[in-house]
ROLUM-384049 format. One line per 2 residues: number of its first residue (from 1); their letters; for each residue x negated, z negated, y negated of C-alpha. Coordinates in steps of 0.25 Angstrom, whole numbers, plus 5000, padded with zeros to 4 digits. Each point is the difference from the previous one (the first is absolute). Layout:
NUM) a) X/Z/Y; ...
END
This chain:
1) mt) 4881/4915/4957; 4992/5013/5002
3) yg) 4993/5003/5012; 4987/4998/4994
5) ki) 5003/4986/4996; 5004/4997/5015
7) fl) 4987/5004/5005; 4992/4994/4989
9) la) 5007/4987/5005; 4997/5003/5015
11) aa) 4985/5002/4995; 5001/4988/4993
13) va) 5005/4992/5013; 4988/5006/5008
15) aa) 4990/4997/4989; 5005/4985/4999
17) ga) 4998/4999/5015; 4985/5005/4998
19) vt) 4997/4991/4989; 5006/4987/5008
21) aa) 4992/5006/5013; 4987/5001/4992
23) aa) 5002/4985/4996; 5001/4995/5014
25) pq) 4991/4990/5005; 4986/5005/5005
27) ag) 4994/4996/5013; 4991/4989/4994
29) dp) 5013/4991/4999; 5011/5008/5004
31) tg) 5010/4989/4999; 4994/4989/4992
33) sg) 5005/4990/5011; 4987/4997/5006
35) gk) 5004/5006/5014; 4990/5006/5010
37) vv) 4997/5014/4995; 4995/5012/5010
39) ta) 4999/5014/5000; 5003/5012/5009
41) ad) 4986/5003/5000; 4996/4986/5005
43) fg) 5008/5006/5014; 4994/5013/5000
45) av) 5010/5009/4993; 4992/5009/4990
47) pd) 5008/5010/4992; 4998/5015/5000
49) dg) 4989/5001/5011; 5011/5007/5009
51) rd) 4999/4990/5011; 5011/4993/5006
53) dt) 5003/4987/4993; 5012/4995/5008
55) ra) 4993/4989/5008; 4992/4995/4988
57) lr) 5013/4999/4992; 5009/4994/5011
59) ra) 4988/4989/5001; 5002/4997/4985
61) ae) 5015/4999/5002; 4999/4991/5012
63) yc) 4990/4990/4991; 5011/5000/4989
65) rt) 5010/4996/5011; 4992/4988/5005
67) np) 4995/4996/4986; 5010/4996/4990
69) gt) 4996/5001/4986; 4991/5013/5002
71) tl) 4998/5011/4990; 4997/5013/5007
73) vi) 4993/5011/4991; 5001/5013/5005
75) ga) 4990/5009/4991; 5004/5013/4994
77) ge) 4999/5013/5009; 5007/5006/5013
79) yr) 5001/4993/5013; 5004/5006/5012
81) lr) 5011/4993/5008; 5002/5005/5014
83) da) 5006/4996/5013; 5000/5008/5014
85) da) 5015/4996/5003; 5004/5003/4986
87) er) 4994/5014/5001; 5006/5002/5013
89) le) 5014/4997/4995; 4998/5010/4989
91) re) 4994/5011/5010; 5013/4997/5008
93) vl) 5010/5001/4989; 4994/5013/4994
95) ag) 5000/5006/5015; 5015/4997/5001
97) em) 4999/4990/5010; 5009/4991/4992
99) ga) 5011/5011/4998; 5006/5007/4988
101) np) 5002/4986/4993; 4988/4990/5004
103) eg) 5008/4989/4993; 5009/4999/5011
105) vi) 4987/4996/5009; 4990/4994/4990
107) fk) 5010/4992/4992; 5006/4990/5009
109) py) 5001/4985/5001; 4986/4994/5004
111) yp) 4994/5014/5003; 4985/4998/5001
113) yv) 4991/5004/4989; 4987/5000/4994
115) kg) 4997/4990/4989; 4988/5005/4991
117) ld) 4996/4988/4993; 5008/4987/5005
119) ft) 5001/4988/4990; 5010/4993/5009
121) ga) 5000/4985/4996; 4991/5001/4988
123) ed) 5001/4988/4990; 4995/5001/4985
125) vt) 4993/5013/5003; 4997/5010/4989
127) ve) 4995/5015/5003; 4992/5006/4988
129) ae) 5001/5014/5003; 4999/5008/4988
131) ga) 4995/5014/5002; 5000/4998/5015
133) vl) 5008/5011/5008; 5004/4998/5015
135) mc) 5000/5014/5006; 5008/4998/5013
137) eg) 4999/5009/5012; 5011/4999/5010
139) wm) 5015/4995/4997; 4999/4985/4997
141) ep) 5004/4987/4991; 4987/5000/4991
143) vs) 5003/4987/4994; 5008/4989/5008
145) vi) 5004/4987/4992; 5007/4991/5010
147) dc) 5003/4985/4999; 4992/5000/4987
149) rn) 4999/4990/4989; 4995/5003/4986
151) ft) 4994/5013/5004; 4995/5010/4989
153) lr) 4995/5014/5001; 4995/5007/4988
155) gl) 4995/5016/4998; 5001/5004/5014
157) ti) 5004/5016/5002; 5005/5003/5014
159) dy) 5001/5014/5005; 4998/5010/5011
161) rr) 4989/5010/5004; 5011/5008/5007
163) kp) 5012/4999/4992; 5013/4996/5008
165) ys) 5006/5012/4994; 4996/5015/4999
167) eg) 5000/5005/4986; 5002/5016/4997
169) vv) 5005/5009/4989; 5012/5009/5000
171) ta) 4996/5014/5000; 5014/5007/5003
173) vg) 5015/4998/4999; 5009/5008/5008
175) eg) 5014/5001/5004; 5002/4987/5006
177) tf) 4985/4998/5003; 4988/4996/4993
179) tv) 4985/5001/5003; 4990/4989/4998
181) rf) 4985/5002/5001; 4994/4987/5005
183) rp) 4986/4994/4996; 4989/5003/5011
185) er) 4998/4986/5002; 5011/4999/5012
187) qi) 5004/5011/5008; 5016/5001/5001
189) ta) 5004/5002/5014; 5014/5002/5007
191) em) 5000/4986/5006; 4995/4992/4988
193) pi) 5012/4991/4994; 5005/5004/4986
195) pr) 5013/4991/4999; 5000/5002/4985
197) mm) 4995/5010/4989; 4999/4997/4986
199) lw) 4996/5009/4988; 4996/4997/4986
201) dd) 5009/5006/4989; 4993/5003/4987
203) ev) 5013/5002/4993; 5004/4986/5002
205) gg) 4987/4994/5000; 5003/4994/5014
207) iy) 5003/5002/5014; 5010/5011/5004
209) rd) 5014/4996/5000; 5002/5003/5015
211) pf) 4990/4997/5011; 5000/5008/5012
213) yf) 5002/4992/5014; 4995/5005/5012
215) ae) 4999/5015/4996; 4998/5011/5009
217) re) 4986/5006/5000; 4993/5013/5003
219) ll) 4985/5001/5000; 4995/5011/4993
221) gd) 4985/4998/5002; 4989/4996/4989
223) nc) 5008/4987/5000; 5012/5007/4994
225) vr) 5013/4995/5004; 5014/5006/4998
227) fk) 5012/4990/4999; 5014/5000/5001
229) gs) 5006/4995/4987; 5005/5005/4986
231) lp) 4992/4999/4987; 5001/5006/4987
233) er) 4989/5011/4997; 4994/4991/4989
235) mv) 4995/4991/5012; 4989/5010/5002
237) ga) 4988/4993/4998; 5006/4986/5001
239) av) 4991/4989/5008; 5006/4996/5014
241) aa) 4998/4988/5007; 5003/4999/5015
243) ph) 4999/4987/5006; 4999/4997/5014
245) sf) 5007/4987/5002; 5011/4993/4992
247) hf) 4996/4986/5002; 4990/4993/5006
249) rp) 4991/4988/4996; 4997/4997/4985
251) ai) 4988/5001/4993; 5000/4985/4996
253) ll) 5009/4990/5009; 5005/4987/4993
255) lr) 5006/4992/5011; 5005/4985/4999
257) sv) 4990/4998/4990; 5001/4992/4987
259) nt) 4995/5002/4986; 4993/5014/5002
261) rl) 4994/5008/4988; 4995/5014/5000
263) eg) 4994/5005/4988; 4994/5014/4996
265) vt) 5002/5005/5015; 5002/5014/5002
267) ih) 5007/5008/5012; 4997/5014/5001
269) sq) 5007/5003/5014; 5006/4993/5012
271) pg) 5008/5005/5013; 5011/4991/4995
273) mg) 5002/4991/4989; 4990/4995/4990
275) iv) 5003/4985/5000; 5010/4993/5008
277) gf) 5004/4985/4996; 5008/4992/5010
279) ds) 5004/4986/5002; 4990/4997/4988
281) rd) 5001/4991/4988; 4995/5003/4986
283) vt) 4993/5014/4999; 4993/5004/4987
285) ir) 4996/5015/4999; 4992/5004/4987
287) rl) 4995/5014/4998; 5004/5006/5014
289) sv) 4998/5015/5000; 5007/5008/5012
291) tp) 4995/5014/4996; 4994/5012/5007
293) ad) 4985/5001/5002; 4993/5010/4991
295) gy) 5003/5014/5003; 5014/4996/5008
297) tf) 5014/4999/4994; 5007/4990/5009
299) st) 4996/4985/5005; 5007/4992/5010
301) nt) 5009/5006/5011; 5012/4990/4996
303) da) 5003/4989/4991; 4988/4996/4991
305) th) 5004/4986/5001; 5011/4993/5007
307) fa) 5004/4984/5001; 5011/4993/5010
309) cc) 5003/4987/5002; 4992/4993/4990
311) eg) 5000/4989/4990; 4995/4995/4987
313) ti) 4996/5012/4991; 4996/5014/5003
315) sf) 4993/5005/4987; 4995/5014/4995
317) dg) 4993/5002/4987; 4993/5012/4996
319) cl) 5000/5008/5012; 5000/5015/5003
321) fr) 5007/5008/5010; 5000/5014/5004
323) gq) 5003/5010/5011; 5004/4990/5010
325) gd) 5011/5004/5011; 5011/4989/4996
327) da) 5002/4989/4990; 4990/4994/4991
329) tn) 5006/4987/5004; 5012/4994/5008
331) vh) 5002/4986/5002; 5011/4994/5008
333) gy) 5005/4991/5011; 5007/5004/5014
335) yh) 5014/5000/5005; 5000/4994/5013
337) di) 5011/5004/5010; 5007/4988/5008
339) aa) 4998/5004/5014; 5007/4988/5006
341) ve) 5005/4986/4997; 5000/4989/5009
343) gd) 5006/4987/4993; 4991/4998/4987
345) tv) 4988/5009/5005; 4999/5014/4996
347) sl) 4992/5012/5006; 4995/5009/4989
349) el) 4995/5015/5002; 4994/5008/4989
351) ra) 5005/5014/5002; 4992/5007/4989
353) pt) 4997/5014/5003; 4985/4997/4999
355) ft) 5000/4985/5003; 4992/4992/4990
357) ha) 4989/5007/4993; 4990/4990/5006
359) qv) 5005/5002/5014; 5002/4985/5002
361) ad) 5013/4993/5002; 5006/4994/4987
363) vp) 5003/4986/5005; 5007/4990/4991
365) rv) 4995/4986/4999; 5007/4987/5001
367) gd) 5006/4996/4987; 5002/5016/4995
369) rm) 5013/5003/4994; 5007/5012/5006
371) ev) 5012/5007/4993; 5012/5005/5009
373) vr) 5001/5015/4996; 5012/5009/5002
375) is) 4994/5012/5007; 5010/5010/4994
377) tl) 4998/4995/4985; 4988/4993/5000
379) ep) 5007/4989/4994; 4995/4985/5003
381) vg) 5012/4992/5005; 4992/4986/5003
383) ev) 4987/4994/5003; 4994/4993/5011
385) ev) 4986/4992/5002; 4991/5001/5011
387) ae) 4999/4987/5008; 4991/5005/5012
389) vf) 4993/5013/5004; 4998/5005/5013
391) fe) 4989/5012/5001; 4990/5005/5010
393) eg) 4988/5007/4995; 5000/5015/5001
395) at) 5016/5000/5000; 5008/5009/4990
397) ga) 5011/4990/4997; 5002/4985/5000
399) rv) 5011/4990/5002; 5003/4989/4990
401) rv) 5008/4988/5000; 5008/4999/4987
403) rg) 5007/4990/4991; 5013/5006/4994
405) el) 5012/5009/5003; 4998/5013/5008
407) pe) 5012/5010/4999; 5008/5002/5013
409) ay) 4998/5015/4999; 4985/4999/5000
411) ge) 4997/5014/5003; 5006/5004/4987
413) yy) 4989/4992/4993; 4985/5000/4996
415) lf) 4991/4987/4998; 4991/5002/4989
417) nv) 4989/4991/4996; 5001/4997/4986
419) tk) 4988/4990/5000; 4990/5011/5002
421) lp) 5003/5007/4987; 4990/5001/4989
423) rl) 5000/5003/4986; 4995/5014/4996
425) ef) 4991/5004/4988; 4997/5014/4997
427) vr) 4994/5003/4986; 4990/5009/4993
429) sv) 4999/5009/5011; 5001/5015/5003
431) vw) 5007/5007/5011; 4997/5015/5000
433) gn) 5004/5010/5010; 5006/4994/5013
435) la) 5010/5002/5010; 5013/4991/4999
437) rg) 5001/4988/4990; 4989/4994/4991
439) vl) 5006/4985/5001; 5009/4996/5010
441) ak) 5005/4986/4998; 5009/4992/5010
443) tr) 4997/4986/4995; 5004/4990/4990
445) gv) 4992/4997/4987; 4994/5013/4996
447) ri) 4993/5006/4988; 4997/5015/4999
449) ed) 4994/5002/4986; 4991/5009/4992
451) ni) 4998/5010/5011; 4998/5015/5001
453) fr) 5007/5008/5011; 4999/5016/5001
455) gs) 5003/5009/5011; 5006/4991/5011
457) tg) 5009/5008/5009; 5009/4987/5000
459) ta) 5007/4992/4989; 4988/4994/4992
461) ih) 5005/4985/5002; 5010/4997/5011
463) vg) 5007/4986/5001; 5008/4998/5012
465) ae) 5002/4997/5014; 4998/5011/5011
467) sd) 5009/4997/5013; 4994/5012/5008
469) wk) 4987/4993/4999; 5004/4987/5002
471) eg) 4994/4996/4987; 5005/4991/4989
473) th) 5005/4993/4993; 5009/5002/4987
475) aa) 4992/4996/4988; 5002/4990/4989
477) dv) 4992/4997/4987; 4995/5014/4998
479) ti) 4993/5005/4987; 4996/5014/4999
481) ar) 4994/5002/4986; 4992/5010/4991
483) nv) 4997/5010/5012; 4998/5015/4999
485) mi) 5006/5009/5011; 4997/5015/5000
487) nc) 5005/5010/5009; 5004/4991/5011
489) gl) 5012/5000/5010; 5001/5015/5004
491) ga) 4999/4999/5015; 4996/4990/5011
493) gc) 5004/4986/4997; 5009/5003/4988
495) qy) 5011/4990/4998; 5014/5005/4996
497) ga) 4993/5011/4991; 4992/4989/4991
499) sg) 4987/5005/4995; 4995/4987/4995
501) ia) 5008/4988/5005; 5010/4997/5010
503) vv) 5005/4986/5003; 5009/5003/5012
505) ig) 5004/4994/5015; 4998/5009/5012
507) ap) 5011/4995/5009; 5011/5007/5008
509) dt) 5011/4994/4991; 4996/4997/4986
511) dg) 5014/4999/4993; 5004/4989/4993
513) tt) 4986/4992/5002; 4992/4996/4988
515) lh) 4988/4994/5006; 4988/5002/4991
517) dg) 5000/4989/4989; 4992/4999/4987
519) ir) 4995/5014/4997; 4993/5003/4988
521) iv) 4996/5015/4996; 4995/5001/4986
523) gn) 4990/5009/4993; 4997/5010/5009
525) ti) 4997/5014/4998; 5006/5010/5011
527) rg) 4998/5015/4999; 5006/5009/5012
529) tg) 4998/5014/5002; 5015/5005/4997
531) en) 5004/4999/5015; 5001/4985/5001
533) ac) 5015/4994/5000; 4996/4989/4992
535) gi) 4988/4991/4995; 5006/4987/5004
537) sv) 5010/4997/5011; 5005/4985/5002
539) rn) 5009/4997/5011; 5005/4987/5007
541) ar) 4994/4991/4988; 5005/4989/4991
543) nv) 4994/4994/4988; 4994/5013/4995
545) vl) 4993/5002/4986; 4996/5015/4996
547) gg) 4993/5002/4987; 4991/5009/4993
549) nr) 4997/5010/5011; 4998/5014/4996
551) ve) 5004/5011/5010; 4998/5015/5000
553) gc) 5002/5010/5009; 5010/4994/5009
555) gd) 5015/5003/5001; 5004/4986/4997
557) av) 4991/4989/4993; 5007/4990/5009
559) qm) 5010/4999/5011; 5007/4987/5004
561) ig) 5009/4997/5012; 5004/4987/5005
563) ve) 4994/4992/4989; 5005/4987/4993
565) nv) 4996/4994/4987; 4992/5010/4994
567) dv) 4994/4999/4985; 4995/5015/4996
569) e) 4993/5002/4987
END
């Protein structure tokens, strides 16, 4: 397949989204359900008038919370969403008051934050917002969907008036240094946190292979900054993003919600992830666009989307991702340490580096099944059922009484909740130029089909548990078919040198384990740059089918270690 055909296909994906959006129901009868229809204008929100729309839009969201079955129509145009506390947080972060890595302060369990539009508790609510832009001022969580049932959001765009990163251009490359001239919209200071820098590499059509972390800087005046770090001369003229945080709140939070639909939503920037889904069931995402705003090269500071401890199906179709600072999506559950055992009661602690990405505890429920997992290998050795739960609101851990046998040397094992594992569908989408992986799947029942990946620094599709992040589990029933992967896997996030696909286990000891089960990799096209060790890496798996894959520009087409029962065509 030629580059031309690939980008024609990408354009077709976008065009299909536009046609579907144009066919969306109109304000006269947005749902056909006969429910109450209100408009943002009814509450005083007028687009494009330059006035603060926050109070009016919040009143509209409150109406939705208290009136099940409502359809809220937000007319096309730009709305100002600002909050004094959110602006104060932004100022304090940029002044260096949260340190060189603000994440250590602002991304902690139950840290207070500002909600832009709060739809908590809404039932059977639809928000029709085709052409509407929420222009945020101050770091916040623009849309909160918490404890909702049957919530639909269509057509909304989320962006920030002051981007949560600074963009510039490389003007010079020296001996172990490079100079960046930043845009005049924000003056770079010595105290301003720049925990990571990313560059756009035209040669690979994506983000440069190696980001720079906490690079030393020298202010040269006229918003030019010299950084320590080595770059090839060809990177002169490259666009640079200097995010001022890693993780913070997402643009859209889906928490403890059931049957959520996001259609035609666009996220241009966020001082954190685009969408975080946690402890929710059945999320349908159609024509999502996590892409830079006009005139910019980068989008969200970290993952475009991230789902943990969910159930049902997480479904992506016809989406576009570009320029985000981490994976397009990551779907997983959590390995919990067994902190103590008293009889049949277990104290659980989640010792993940950044806790949960919703920053609330992952609490099992009565009846949930939890695998007993050996820490050294991530191998399940048994299963228990939760009989009773002891949890105090605001705590980071829980105690559970279980039915089943616990190991005597419990400190050598995790408990993993296999009840909170969703199916994943990721189809007909484009991931173009991001840091780390395109799709990271740590769940069971996975379909990744008919997508395009280009210029991801990491392996395009990564299937595998990661013990260092406490994210699992090993996969089962996975189909990866008819995807195109170009110039991926050259740097951060590359798994075992694989450009296109890696089915692996990240554990201290992987010798002799075959954890992944039922892996089908067929009809994919992978084109490396000549530096990739392989196109496909499969490890610690059984019942694997490989067929009809075309691999170019890689040392080996396929590398397999610790694999059983392989059918290779």
